[in-house]
KEVOTOR-101521 format. One record per atom (N, C-alpha, C): residue in one letter; x, y, z. Coordinates in steps of 0.2 Angstrom, whole numbers, plus 2048, in hexadecimal, padded with zeros to 3 digits. Example, Ala and Ser with C-alpha at 12.3 -4.5 7.8 and 13.67 -1.06 7.14 Angstrom:
<margus>
A8427E4827
A83E7EA827
A8427F0827
S8407F5823
S8447FB824
S840800827
</margus>
This chain:
<margus>
DB62E63326
DB5AE62324
DB56E67328
MB50E6A325
MB4CE6D32A
MB46E6A32B
SB44E69332
SB3DE66333
SB38E6C334
RB31E69332
RB2BE6E332
RB28E6B338
IB25E7033C
IB21E6F341
IB1CE75342
RB16E73343
RB11E78343
RB0EE7834A
SB10E7C34F
SB0DE7B355
SB0FE82358
HB0AE8535D
HB0BE8C35F
HB0CE8B367
SB0EE85369
SB0FE85370
SB17E84371
LB1BE8436C
LB23E8436C
LB25E8C36A
IB20E90368
IB22E97366
IB26E9B36B
SB23E9B372
SB28E9F376
SB2FE9C377
RB30E96377
RB36E93378
RB39E93372
LB36E9436C
LB3BE94366
LB3DE9C366
IB39EA0368
IB3CEA8368
IB42EA836C
SB41EA5373
SB48EA6378
SB4DEA2375
AB4CE9C372
AB53E9936F
AB54E9C369
QB51E9F365
QB53EA3360
QB58EA9361
RB56EAD367
RB57EB236A
RB5FEB036C
QB60EAA36E
QB66EA8370
QB6BEA736B
TB68EA4366
TB6EEA235F
TB6FEA735B
IB6AEAD35C
IB6CEB4357
IB73EB6359
SB76EB7354
SB7DEBB356
SB7CEC1357
QB82EC5359
QB82ECC359
QB81ECF352
GB84ECD34F
GB84ECF348
GB7DECE344
GB79EC8346
GB73EC8343
GB6DECB347
SB6FECE34C
SB6AED1351
SB67ED834D
RB6AEDA349
RB67EE0346
RB63EDE340
CB5DEE0340
CB58EDD33B
CB58EE2334
SB59EDE32F
SB5AEE3329
SB53EE6327
NB54EEA322
NB4EEEC31F
NB4AEE831B
RB4CEE3319
RB49EDF314
RB45EDA31A
AB48ED831F
AB45ED4324
AB3FED8326
LB3FEDE32A
LB39EE232B
LB34EE3325
SB36EE531F
SB32EE531A
SB2DEE0318
SB30ED9319
SB2DED2318
SB28ED131D
VB2BED3323
VB25ED1329
VB20ED7328
SB23EDC327
SB1BEE2327
SB16EE0322
KB18EDD31D
KB13EDA317
KB0EED631A
VB0EED231F
VB0AECE323
VB05ED2326
EAFEED1323
EAFAED5326
EAF8ED432E
DAF9ECD330
DAF7ECB337
DAFDEC6339
VB01EC933D
VB08EC433F
VB05EBF344
SB00EC0347
SAFCEBC34C
SAFBEB4348
QAFAEB4341
QAF9EAE33C
QAFEEAB33C
LB05EAE33D
LB0BEAA33D
LB0DEA8344
VB0DEAB349
VB0EEAA350
VB07EAC355
SB04EA7358
SAFFEA935C
SB01EAE362
GAFEEB4362
GAFFEB9367
GB04EBE365
LB07EBD360
LB0CEC235E
LB08EC835A
TB0AECF35C
TB08ED4359
TB0DED9355
QB0AEDD351
QB0FEE034D
QB13EE6350
EB11EE7357
EB14EEC35B
EB1AEE935E
AB19EE235F
AB1FEDF362
AB25EDD35C
VB23EDD356
VB27EDB351
VB2BEE234F
DB27EE7350
DB2CEEE34E
DB30EEF355
AB2DEED35A
AB32EEF360
AB39EEB360
DB38EE435F
DB3EEE0360
DB40EDE359
PB45EE0357
PB49EDE350
PB49ED734F
KB4BED2356
KB4CECD355
KB46EC7354
VB40ECA356
VB3AEC7354
VB39EC734D
AB3AECD349
AB3AECD342
AB3FEC933F
TB45EC9341
TB4AEC433E
TB47EBC340
FB45EBB344
FB42EB5346
FB3DEB3340
LB37EB733F
LB33EB733B
LB35EB6334
QB3AEBA332
QB3DEB932B
QB40EB232A
AB43EB1330
AB48EAA32F
AB43EA432F
NB3DEA4333
NB3AE9F332
NB35E9D32E
FB31EA432D
FB2BEA5328
FB2CEA6322
GB33EA8320
GB34EAA31A
GB30EB0316
SB2DEAF311
SB28EB430D
SB21EB4311
SB1EEB9311
SB18EB8314
SB12EB5310
EB13EB430A
EB0FEAF307
EB0EEA9309
DB14EA630B
DB15E9E30D
DB15E9E314
AB13EA3318
AB14EA3320
AB0EE9F322
SB08EA0321
SB03E9C324
SB01E96321
KB05E9331B
KB04E8E318
KB09E8831A
DB0FE8B31A
DB15E8531B
DB17E86322
GB15E8A326
GB16E8A32D
GB1DE8D32E
FB21E8C333
FB28E8E334
FB2DE88334
MB34E8A333
MB3AE86333
MB3EE86338
IB3FE8133B
IB42E81341
IB49E7D340
PB4FE80342
PB56E7D33F
PB56E78345
DB5BE72343
DB5DE6D347
DB5FE6F34E
DB65E7434E
DB68E75354
DB62E7935A
VB5DE7D356
VB58E7F35C
VB54E7935D
MB53E7435A
MB4FE6E35D
MB52E6B362
EB5AE6A360
EB5DE67366
EB5DE6B36C
QB5DE7036B
QB5CE75372
QB56E74375
LB51E73372
LB4AE72374
LB48E6C376
GB4DE66376
GB4CE5F377
GB48E5C372
VB46E5D36D
VB42E5A368
VB45E5A361
AB4CE58362
AB4FE5835B
AB4EE51358
DB4BE4B35B
DB4AE45359
DB43E43357
IB40E48357
IB39E48355
IB36E4534F
DB32E4134E
DB30E3E348
DB28E41345
IB29E44340
IB23E4733D
IB1FE42339
PB19E4033B
PB17E3A337
PB14E3E330
EB15E3932B
EB13E3A325
EB0CE3A325
KB08E3E321
KB00E3D321
KAFFE3731C
KAF9E3531F
KAF8E2E31C
KAF1E2F317
GAF3E2E311
GAEDE3130D
GAEDE2C306
KAEAE2E302
KAE9E282FC
KAEEE2A2F7
GAF3E2E2F7
GAF7E2E2F3
GAF6E352EE
RAF1E382EF
RAEFE3E2EB
RAF0E442EE
EAF3E492EB
EAF4E502EE
EAEEE542EF
YAEEE592F3
YAE8E5D2F3
YAE8E622ED
GAE2E612EB
GAE0E652E5
GAE1E612DE
AAE4E5C2DF
AAE6E572D9
AADFE542D7
PADEE542CF
PAD8E512CF
PAD7E4A2CF
RAD0E482D0
RACFE412D2
RACFE3D2CC
VAD2E362CE
VAD3E312C7
VACCE2D2C8
DAC9E2D2C3
DAC4E282C2
DAC6E212C1
KAC6E1C2C6
KAC8E162C6
KAC3E122C2
GABDE142C0
GAB9E0F2BE
GAB9E102B6
LABDE142B3
LABEE152AB
LAC3E0F2AA
GAC1E0D2A4
GAC5E072A1
GAC9E0B29B
DACBE06296
DACFE09290
DACBE0D28C
EACDE0E286
EAC9E13282
EAC4E0D27E
AAC6E0827D
AAC1E0327A
AABAE01280
QABBE01285
QAB7E0228B
QAB2E0828B
QAB5E0E28B
QAB4E1428C
QAAEE15285
AAB1E13280
AAADE14278
AAA6E1027A
LAA6E0B27E
LA9FE0727E
LA9BE09284
NA9EE0E288
NA9BE1028E
NA9AE0A292
IAA0E08294
IAA2E01299
IAA6E0329E
RAA5E022A5
RAA9E042AA
RAABDFE2AC
TAB0DFF2B2
TAB4DF82B5
TAB3DF72BC
LAB3DF12BF
LAB3DF02C5
LAB7DEA2C7
QAB9DEA2CD
QABEDE42D0
QABADE02D5
TABBDDA2D4
TAB8DD62DC
TABDDCF2DB
YABBDCB2E0
YABFDC62E3
YABBDBF2E3
IABDDBB2E3
IABADB42E4
IAB8DB32EB
RAB3DB22EC
RAB0DAF2F4
RAAFDAA2F5
EAB3DA62FB
EAB3DA02FE
EAADDA0304
EAACDA5307
EAA9DA630C
EAA1DA530C
EA9CDA030E
EA96D9F30D
EA93DA0313
GA8DDA2312
GA88DA2318
GA86DA931C
SA81DAA31F
SA7FDB1322
SA85DB4326
NA88DB032B
NA8DDB3330
NA93DB532C
AA96DB0327
AA9BDB2323
AA9ADB931F
CA94DB931C
CA94DBF318
CA93DC631C
RA90DC5323
RA90DCB327
RA97DCD32A
RA9CDC832A
RAA2DCA32A
RAA6DCC325
LAA4DCA31F
LAA7DCF319
LAA4DD5318
RA9EDD731B
RA9CDDD31A
RAA0DE2320
YAA0DDF325
YAA4DE332B
YAACDE5328
DAAEDE2323
DAB5DE1320
DAB5DE531A
KAAEDE8319
KAAEDEE313
KAADDE830D
MAABDE230D
MAABDDF306
MAA5DDD306
IAA1DDC300
IA9BDDC2FE
IA99DD52FA
PA96DD02FF
PA95DCA2FB
PA90DCA2F5
GA91DC62F0
GA8DDC62EA
GA8EDBF2E6
MA8CDC02E0
MA8DDB92DC
MA8CDBC2D4
LA90DB82CF
LA90DB92C9
LA8EDB42C6
YA89DB32C1
YA84DAF2BF
YA81DB12B8
GA7EDAC2B5
GA7BDAD2AD
GA80DAA2A9
SA7DDAB2A2
SA80DA729C
SA84DAC299
DA88DAA295
DA8CDAF291
DA8EDA9289
PA89DAA284
PA8ADA627E
PA91DA727B
NA95DAE27C
NA9ADB0279
NAA0DAC27C
LAA0DA9284
LAA5DA6287
LAA2D9E289
GA9DD9D284
GA9BD96286
GA98D9528D
VA96D9A291
VA93D97297
VA8DD97298
LA8AD9229A
LA82D9129A
LA80D912A3
SA7AD952A2
SA77D962AA
SA76D902AD
NA74D8C2AB
NA72D852AE
NA78D812B0
TA7ED832AF
TA84D7F2B2
TA86D812B8
PA89D7D2BD
PA8AD802C3
PA91D862C3
EA95D842BD
EA9AD892BC
EA99D902BB
SA94D912B8
SA91D972B7
SA91D9D2BD
KA90D992C3
KA8ED9D2C8
KA94D9E2CE
TA97DA52CF
TA9EDA52D3
TA9DDAA2D8
MA9EDA82DE
MA9CDAC2E4
MAA2DB22E3
LA9FDB72E5
LAA5DBD2E5
LAA3DC12EC
KAA8DC52ED
KAAADCB2F2
KAACDD12EF
TAA8DD62EE
TAACDDC2EB
TAACDE22F1
PAB2DE52F1
PAB4DEB2F5
PAAEDF02F5
WAADDF22FB
WAA7DF62FC
WAA9DFD2F8
PAAFE012FA
PAB0E072F6
PAAFE072EE
TAB1E002EB
TAAFE002E4
TAA8E002E3
LAA4DFD2E6
LA9DDFE2E4
LA99E042E6
QA9DE082EB
QA99E0D2ED
QA9AE132E9
RAA1E122E5
RAA4E172E1
RA9FE172DA
EA9CE122D9
EA97E122D3
EA90E132D4
LA8EE122DC
LA88E142DD
LA88E1B2DE
DA8CE1E2E2
DA8DE262E2
DA8CE292DB
RA8FE272D6
RA8FE292D0
RA88E282CB
FA85E232CC
FA80E212C8
FA7AE202CC
HA7AE1E2D3
HA74E1D2D8
HA70E172D4
RA69E192D3
RA65E142D1
RA66E112CA
RA6BE152C7
RA6DE122BF
RA72E0D2C0
FA74E0B2C5
FA7AE062C7
FA78E002C2
EA72DFD2C3
EA71DF62C2
EA6EDF72BA
SA6FDFD2B6
SA6CDFE2B0
SA74DFE2AB
RA7ADFE2AE
RA80DFF2AB
RA84DF82A9
VA89DF72A5
VA8CDF22A3
VA92DF32A6
YA96DEE2A9
YA9DDEF2AC
YAA1DE92AA
DAA8DEA2A9
DAACDE52A8
DAAFDE42AE
LAAEDDE2B2
LAAEDDC2B9
LAB5DD72B9
TAB9DD92BB
TAC0DD52BD
TAC0DD12C3
VAC0DCB2C3
VAC0DC62C8
VAC6DC42C9
FACADC42CF
FACEDC22D2
FACEDBD2D7
EAD3DB92D7
EAD4DB32DB
EAD3DB42E2
DADADB92E3
DADADBC2EA
DADEDC32E9
EAE0DC62ED
EAE4DCC2EE
EAEBDCB2EB
SAECDC62EB
SAF3DC62E8
SAF4DC42E0
DAECDC22DD
DAECDC22D7
DAECDC92D3
TAEFDCA2CE
TAF1DD02C9
TAEEDD02C2
EAECDCA2C0
EAE9DCA2BA
EAE0DC92BA
GADFDC42BD
GAD8DC42BD
GAD4DC22B7
TACDDC02B7
TAC9DBE2B1
TAC4DC42B0
VAC3DC72AB
VABEDCC2AA
VAB8DC92A6
HAB2DCC2AA
HAABDC92A7
HAA8DCF2A6
RAA3DD02A1
RA9FDD529F
RA98DD32A2
VA97DD82A7
VA91DD72AC
VA8DDDC2AC
VA87DDC2AF
VA83DE12B1
VA80DDF2B8
PA81DE42BD
PA7EDE42C5
PA78DE22C4
RA76DDC2C8
RA6EDDA2C9
RA6DDD82CF
NA66DDB2D2
NA65DD92DA
NA6ADDB2DE
VA6BDE22DE
VA6FDE62E2
VA6ADE72E8
QA6BDE42EE
QA68DE42F5
QA6BDE92F9
RA66DEE2FD
RA68DF2301
RA65DF3308
HA69DF630D
HA66DF5313
HA5FDFA314
PA5BDF6317
PA53DFA317
PA53E0131A
VA58E0231E
VA58E08323
VA5EE0D320
QA63E0A321
QA6AE0D320
QA6BE0F318
GA69E0A315
GA6AE0C30E
GA70E0930A
TA74E0630F
TA7AE0330C
TA7ADFD308
IA7FDFC303
IA7DDF5300
IA80DEF303
YA7BDEA303
YA7DDE3306
YA7FDDE301
CA7DDDE2FC
CA7DDD82F7
CA7EDDB2F0
AA83DD92EC
AA83DDB2E5
AA85DD42E1
NA80DD32DC
NA81DCE2D8
NA82DD12D1
FA85DCC2CE
FA86DCE2C6
FA84DC82C1
VA81DCB2BC
VA7FDC62B6
VA83DC82B0
RA85DC32AE
RA8ADC32A7
RA86DC72A1
YA89DCB29E
YA85DCE298
YA89DCD291
FA86DCC28D
FA87DCC285
FA83DD0281
PA85DD327B
PA80DD6276
PA7ADD2275
GA75DD4276
GA6FDD0275
GA6BDCF27C
RA6DDD0281
RA6BDD0288
RA67DD6289
PA60DD528C
PA5DDDC28D
PA60DE1292
LA5FDE6291
LA62DEB296
LA5BDF0298
KA5ADF229F
KA56DF72A1
KA59DFC2A2
IA57E0029D
IA5AE0729E
IA56E0D29E
PA58E112A5
PA54E162A7
PA52E1B2A2
IA4BE1E2A3
IA49E2329F
IA49E292A2
VA4BE2F29F
VA4CE362A1
VA48E3B29D
FA46E4129F
FA42E4629C
FA46E4B29A
AA45E4C292
AA49E51290
AA45E5628D
NA47E5D28B
NA43E62288
NA3EE6428D
VA3FE63293
VA38E65297
VA37E6D297
EA3BE71294
EA3AE78294
EA36E7928E
EA35E75288
EA31E75283
EA29E73285
SA28E7028A
SA21E6F28B
SA1DE7428F
PA17E7628C
PA12E7A28F
PA10E78296
AA10E73296
AA0CE6E29C
AA10E6F2A3
LA17E6C2A0
LA1DE6B2A5
LA1FE722A6
RA1EE772A3
RA21E7E2A6
RA1DE812A9
RA16E802AA
RA12E812AF
RA10E7C2B5
DA16E7A2B7
DA16E772BD
DA12E702BD
GA12E6D2B7
GA10E662B5
GA15E622B6
FA12E5C2B7
FA17E562B9
FA16E4E2B6
IA1AE4A2B5
IA18E452B1
IA19E402B7
IA13E3B2B8
IA13E362BC
IA15E2F2B8
PA1CE2D2BB
PA1FE292B8
PA1DE212B8
VA1AE1E2B3
VA18E182B3
VA1CE132B2
SA21E152AD
SA27E102AB
SA2DE152AC
KA32E132B0
KA38E162B1
KA3EE132AE
HA3CE0D2AA
HA42E092A7
HA3EE082A1
IA42E0629B
IA40E02295
IA46DFD294
EA43DF7291
EA48DF1291
EA49DF3289
CA51DF3288
CA53DF4281
CA59DEE280
LA59DEE27A
LA60DEB277
LA65DEF275
VA6BDED275
VA71DF1272
VA75DEC26F
EA75DEF269
EA7BDEB262
EA81DEC264
DA83DE6262
DA8BDE5263
DA8FDEA260
GA94DEE264
GA98DF4262
GA93DFA262
AA8EDFB265
AA8CE01267
AA8CE0326D
PA8DE0A26F
PA8EE0D276
PA87E0B27A
IA87E09280
IA82E07285
IA80E0D287
PA7AE0F287
PA78E17289
PA76E16291
DA78E1C294
DA76E1C29B
DA6EE1E29B
QA6BE1F297
QA64E22297
QA61E24292
IA5AE22291
IA57E2328B
IA52E2A28C
EA53E2E288
EA51E35288
EA48E35287
LA43E3728A
LA3CE37288
LA3CE40285
DA3AE4227F
DA3AE4827C
DA33E4B280
CA33E50284
CA2DE54285
CA2BE59282
TA2EE5A27C
TA2CE5F278
TA22E60277
NA20E65278
NA18E66276
NA15E6327B
VA17E60281
VA12E5C284
VA0DE5F289
VA08E5E287
VA01E6028B
V9FFE5D292
L9FBE61294
L9F7E5E29B
L9F3E59299
K9F3E5329D
K9EFE4D29C
K9F2E48296
E9F8E4A293
E9FAE4628E
E9FCE3F291
V9FDE3A28D
VA00E3328F
VA06E3228B
LA0BE3228F
LA12E3128B
LA13E2A289
RA14E29283
RA15E22282
RA1DE2227E
MA1EE1C27B
MA25E19279
MA26E1E272
DA22E1F26E
DA24E25269
DA27E2C26B
RA27E2D271
RA2CE33272
RA32E32275
LA34E2C275
LA3BE29277
LA40E2A271
IA44E2D273
IA4BE2D26F
IA50E28270
FA50E2126B
FA55E1D26C
FA5CE1F268
PA62E1D26B
PA68E1F267
PA68E1A261
DA6DE1B25E
DA70E15259
DA72E1025C
GA6FE09259
GA71E0325B
GA6DE00262
VA69E05264
VA65E0326B
VA5EE03267
SA5ADFD269
SA52DFD267
SA4FDFA26D
PA48DFA26E
PA44DF7273
PA45DEF272
TA44DEB276
TA42DE5276
TA3BDE2274
KA3BDDC271
KA33DDC26F
KA2FDDA273
RA31DD927A
RA2CDD9280
RA29DE0280
VA2CDE527F
VA28DEC27F
VA23DEE279
DA1EDEE27B
DA1ADEF276
DA18DF7275
PA19DF9270
PA19E0226F
PA12E05270
EA0DDFF26F
EA06E03271
EA04E02278
KA07DFD27B
KA04DFC282
KA08E01287
FA0FE01284
FA14E04289
FA13E0C28B
VA12E0E292
VA10E14294
VA16E15299
IA18E1C296
IA1DE2029B
IA1BE232A1
GA14E262A0
GA11E2A2A5
GA0CE302A2
PA08E312A6
PA02E362A4
PA06E3E2A7
VA04E432A5
VA05E4A2A7
V9FFE4C2AB
FA00E4F2B0
F9FBE522B5
F9FFE572B8
G9FAE5B2BC
G9FBE602C0
G9FEE672BD
G9FFE6D2C1
GA00E722BD
G9FBE762BC
R9FCE7C2B8
R9F7E812B6
R9F4E7F2B0
G9F5E792AD
G9F3E782A7
G9F8E7A2A1
G9F7E7829C
G9FCE79296
G9FBE7728F
S9F4E7828F
S9F2E76288
S9F1E7E284
Q9F1E7F27E
Q9F1E8427B
Q9EBE8927B
D9E4E8427C
D9DEE8727D
D9DEE8C285
D9E1E89289
D9E2E8C290
D9E6E9328E
E9EBE9328B
E9EFE9928A
E9EAE9E286
D9E6E9C280
D9E2E9F27C
D9DDEA3281
G9DAE9F285
G9D4EA028A
G9D7EA628F
E9DDEA6291
E9DFEAA295
E9E0EB1291
D9E2EB028B
D9E3EB6287
D9DCEBB285
G9D7EB7284
G9D1EB8283
G9CEEBC289
E9CFEBA28E
E9CDEBD295
E9D1EC4295
G9D6EC4294
G9DBECA294
G9D7ECF290
G9D6ECC28A
G9D4ED2285
G9CDED4287
D9C8ED028A
D9C1ED228C
D9C2ED7291
E9C7ED7296
E9C7EDC29A
E9CAEE2299
D9CEEE1293
D9D1EE8291
D9CCEEC28D
S9C8EE7289
S9C1EEB286
S9BDEEE28A
S9BCEEB290
S9B6EED294
S9BAEF4298
E9BFEF5299
E9C3EFA29C
E9C2F00297
</margus>
């Protein structure tokens, strides 16, 4: 077997050992070896301090490069191959090369999204999370859990489909969720994390492989006031008919005269409370159509685009719900544009 070692400190000893092991018949460097080495633009990338003049002057060096580095394409990537007999002469025959400690993913391989569920969950836009039942209670115990990268929290709320009532003690379950699992979703959705629906698998302990699945919504996620790290993550049970606060995003901004002229919307309401019918995909956001929005216009609910199966709750009054007014910029009404054209025409006529 051949052992791989990337080290420039053994190069001088390797060259001397190689010269001792090369036979007289192999001391002549073939034209193939010379041509292979000559293709390398900078031989110092292969051996530190080696020059092309040294390779041309000594055929044994060219043979050494050809034998250990192979083709010039893999030279700088794979390092050099050292035979076992040469390693024994150097006194390092029993060296153990440690394996790289990684997550099992090869370099350049695509990342696997561990939050994706099956096809039915993806059709409803529902992701997955994993958590464990927590037995520790108290501030000190929770602080130790955070030190071990476990975020404390609670599962609560009612679910008529499962016959769970919120006024019973059995509805509340203490949880501890792995920090990487939560941070994965926070990095993906940021502040929209609490507006999404998840299938939360609750395991008894690390030896449990089945667990119990609850459909939940993150609620009351607490963060560190300075560092911004997550401190607590609670979950409330979700069922079709429970209101969801879905964020509002602006669409067709380029179709607005005011927003094209450096105008901006002062957000009064960033979310809207909606109901999602059973079997309908849960939207990530509700779009606000900004087409023909002008300066000083107050945007209301009539500009929102609701997907199929999604509707605002009865607590949202269409007449009183305000998304925000449009301010700033250089104007955006048609009168301003006509006025500028008129002034330009007067100047042209005066000239």
